[in-house]
LOROVEX-708538 format. One record per residue (C-alpha): chain; x, y, z; residue number from 1. Coordinates in steps of 0.05 Angstrom, whole numbers. Layout:
(rec "A", (X, Y, Z), NUM)
...
This chain:
(rec "A", (1128, -648, 322), 1)
(rec "A", (1113, -679, 251), 2)
(rec "A", (1088, -749, 240), 3)
(rec "A", (1150, -768, 204), 4)
(rec "A", (1190, -746, 263), 5)
(rec "A", (1150, -785, 307), 6)
(rec "A", (1154, -847, 266), 7)
(rec "A", (1229, -841, 263), 8)
(rec "A", (1231, -839, 339), 9)
(rec "A", (1184, -903, 340), 10)
(rec "A", (1234, -938, 296), 11)
(rec "A", (1290, -915, 336), 12)
(rec "A", (1257, -941, 405), 13)
(rec "A", (1236, -1003, 373), 14)
(rec "A", (1306, -1025, 347), 15)
(rec "A", (1323, -1063, 411), 16)
(rec "A", (1255, -1097, 413), 17)
(rec "A", (1267, -1118, 343), 18)
(rec "A", (1336, -1141, 357), 19)
(rec "A", (1311, -1184, 417), 20)
(rec "A", (1256, -1213, 378), 21)
(rec "A", (1304, -1237, 323), 22)
(rec "A", (1341, -1271, 382), 23)
(rec "A", (1281, -1300, 409), 24)
(rec "A", (1260, -1326, 340), 25)
(rec "A", (1333, -1355, 332), 26)
(rec "A", (1314, -1391, 397), 27)
(rec "A", (1247, -1422, 372), 28)
(rec "A", (1245, -1490, 344), 29)
(rec "A", (1176, -1486, 319), 30)
(rec "A", (1149, -1417, 301), 31)
(rec "A", (1078, -1414, 335), 32)
(rec "A", (1040, -1355, 309), 33)
(rec "A", (1010, -1343, 380), 34)
(rec "A", (1074, -1338, 416), 35)
(rec "A", (1104, -1288, 359), 36)
(rec "A", (1043, -1248, 367), 37)
(rec "A", (1042, -1250, 441), 38)
(rec "A", (1114, -1229, 444), 39)
(rec "A", (1106, -1171, 393), 40)
(rec "A", (1047, -1145, 433), 41)
(rec "A", (1085, -1150, 499), 42)
(rec "A", (1143, -1108, 465), 43)
(rec "A", (1091, -1060, 432), 44)
(rec "A", (1051, -1047, 500), 45)
(rec "A", (1118, -1036, 539), 46)
(rec "A", (1145, -991, 484), 47)
(rec "A", (1078, -951, 486), 48)
(rec "A", (1074, -952, 566), 49)
(rec "A", (1141, -929, 581), 50)
(rec "A", (1132, -859, 541), 51)
(rec "A", (1069, -851, 571), 52)
(rec "A", (1099, -864, 643), 53)
(rec "A", (1160, -812, 626), 54)
(rec "A", (1115, -760, 602), 55)
(rec "A", (1076, -763, 667), 56)
(rec "A", (1139, -761, 706), 57)
(rec "A", (1164, -702, 667), 58)
(rec "A", (1227, -670, 685), 59)
(rec "A", (1217, -682, 761), 60)
(rec "A", (1248, -751, 764), 61)
(rec "A", (1292, -745, 698), 62)
(rec "A", (1360, -747, 731), 63)
(rec "A", (1340, -809, 777), 64)
(rec "A", (1312, -850, 722), 65)
(rec "A", (1371, -838, 668), 66)
(rec "A", (1425, -854, 722), 67)
(rec "A", (1403, -918, 725), 68)
(rec "A", (1359, -944, 665), 69)
(rec "A", (1423, -974, 624), 70)
(rec "A", (1444, -1019, 682), 71)
(rec "A", (1374, -1041, 690), 72)
(rec "A", (1368, -1058, 617), 73)
(rec "A", (1440, -1087, 616), 74)
(rec "A", (1423, -1131, 678), 75)
(rec "A", (1363, -1159, 647), 76)
(rec "A", (1381, -1172, 578), 77)
(rec "A", (1449, -1199, 602), 78)
(rec "A", (1410, -1251, 649), 79)
(rec "A", (1361, -1270, 594), 80)
(rec "A", (1419, -1277, 541), 81)
(rec "A", (1464, -1320, 586), 82)
(rec "A", (1404, -1366, 601), 83)
(rec "A", (1393, -1377, 530), 84)
(rec "A", (1465, -1389, 515), 85)
(rec "A", (1467, -1437, 575), 86)
(rec "A", (1407, -1476, 546), 87)
(rec "A", (1442, -1486, 478), 88)
(rec "A", (1494, -1528, 513), 89)
(rec "A", (1447, -1571, 557), 90)
(rec "A", (1428, -1639, 523), 91)
(rec "A", (1363, -1650, 504), 92)
(rec "A", (1360, -1723, 515), 93)
(rec "A", (1282, -1722, 512), 94)
(rec "A", (1261, -1692, 449), 95)
(rec "A", (1196, -1661, 468), 96)
(rec "A", (1140, -1666, 416), 97)
(rec "A", (1117, -1595, 446), 98)
(rec "A", (1165, -1542, 459), 99)
(rec "A", (1154, -1499, 521), 100)
(rec "A", (1125, -1433, 507), 101)
(rec "A", (1158, -1369, 525), 102)
(rec "A", (1146, -1361, 598), 103)
(rec "A", (1105, -1294, 613), 104)
(rec "A", (1156, -1276, 664), 105)
(rec "A", (1209, -1273, 612), 106)
(rec "A", (1169, -1235, 564), 107)
(rec "A", (1153, -1183, 619), 108)
(rec "A", (1227, -1177, 634), 109)
(rec "A", (1243, -1170, 558), 110)
(rec "A", (1188, -1116, 550), 111)
(rec "A", (1216, -1073, 609), 112)
(rec "A", (1287, -1085, 585), 113)
(rec "A", (1275, -1062, 516), 114)
(rec "A", (1235, -1005, 533), 115)
(rec "A", (1270, -968, 587), 116)
(rec "A", (1300, -920, 532), 117)
(rec "A", (1234, -904, 512), 118)
(rec "A", (1220, -877, 588), 119)
(rec "A", (1272, -821, 571), 120)
(rec "A", (1235, -808, 508), 121)
(rec "A", (1167, -799, 545), 122)
(rec "A", (1206, -747, 591), 123)
(rec "A", (1231, -711, 532), 124)
(rec "A", (1153, -709, 501), 125)
(rec "A", (1134, -669, 565), 126)
(rec "A", (1174, -614, 538), 127)
(rec "A", (1150, -612, 465), 128)
(rec "A", (1089, -601, 432), 129)
(rec "A", (1066, -671, 427), 130)
(rec "A", (1001, -703, 425), 131)
(rec "A", (1021, -764, 475), 132)
(rec "A", (969, -807, 460), 133)
(rec "A", (985, -804, 384), 134)
(rec "A", (1055, -814, 395), 135)
(rec "A", (1052, -877, 440), 136)
(rec "A", (1002, -907, 393), 137)
(rec "A", (1047, -898, 340), 138)
(rec "A", (1107, -924, 378), 139)
(rec "A", (1069, -982, 398), 140)
(rec "A", (1039, -1001, 331), 141)
(rec "A", (1111, -995, 299), 142)
(rec "A", (1145, -1038, 357), 143)
(rec "A", (1093, -1092, 350), 144)
(rec "A", (1097, -1098, 273), 145)
(rec "A", (1176, -1094, 275), 146)
(rec "A", (1181, -1142, 327), 147)
(rec "A", (1135, -1194, 296), 148)
(rec "A", (1177, -1188, 231), 149)
(rec "A", (1239, -1200, 278), 150)
(rec "A", (1209, -1266, 306), 151)
(rec "A", (1196, -1295, 237), 152)
(rec "A", (1266, -1271, 211), 153)
(rec "A", (1297, -1304, 274), 154)
(rec "A", (1262, -1368, 264), 155)
(rec "A", (1281, -1378, 193), 156)
(rec "A", (1353, -1372, 208), 157)
(rec "A", (1347, -1416, 274), 158)
(rec "A", (1308, -1468, 245), 159)
(rec "A", (1368, -1485, 202), 160)
(rec "A", (1421, -1475, 256), 161)
(rec "A", (1387, -1487, 322), 162)
(rec "A", (1442, -1498, 367), 163)
(rec "A", (1488, -1442, 346), 164)
(rec "A", (1426, -1402, 334), 165)
(rec "A", (1409, -1405, 410), 166)
(rec "A", (1478, -1381, 426), 167)
(rec "A", (1474, -1327, 376), 168)
(rec "A", (1407, -1308, 403), 169)
(rec "A", (1433, -1302, 472), 170)
(rec "A", (1497, -1266, 451), 171)
(rec "A", (1451, -1212, 412), 172)
(rec "A", (1415, -1200, 478), 173)
(rec "A", (1481, -1188, 515), 174)
(rec "A", (1510, -1144, 466), 175)
(rec "A", (1444, -1100, 463), 176)
(rec "A", (1445, -1094, 540), 177)
(rec "A", (1519, -1080, 535), 178)
(rec "A", (1510, -1029, 480), 179)
(rec "A", (1459, -995, 517), 180)
(rec "A", (1503, -992, 581), 181)
(rec "A", (1564, -965, 541), 182)
(rec "A", (1520, -916, 502), 183)
(rec "A", (1491, -884, 564), 184)
(rec "A", (1563, -884, 599), 185)
(rec "A", (1586, -847, 541), 186)
(rec "A", (1636, -900, 516), 187)
(rec "A", (1602, -908, 450), 188)
């Protein structure tokens, strides 16, 4: 498999991570580089880890994983998106000087939710002439860079339109989850 093909696959599997990163950037009142890097790193690691797991599983469990992966991704993204929308309508009576950081648990859930499709890519890699190490490194780095840019893009838009931006960010997550679900169910 050519490097260009692997790069296009990396872009494809990182698209959800980018969109979620934009959504999280919309939600941030203050852009902390450490938070943006940690979120992008989480997405990059999960996008590299899932194809590795898929490659290791091979075809033995392919039917079982692909039968439920879209439901898992939808559930996780919809729950976090609904939480963001709910928070947008809560009164901020006490304006905090220091906004809380993105909870690690939430980052891990988002990492799993945005990388489940990459598991199927890894299963496909098991049947192709692919250097799995090179492929997952490329996928991880591509996802990291794209996600970091997504957080910055989302934050720029969100800083201007804080309340509506939180709603939009939550809706983005729900729509991504719904798109994954409908795509796997054959509706799209």
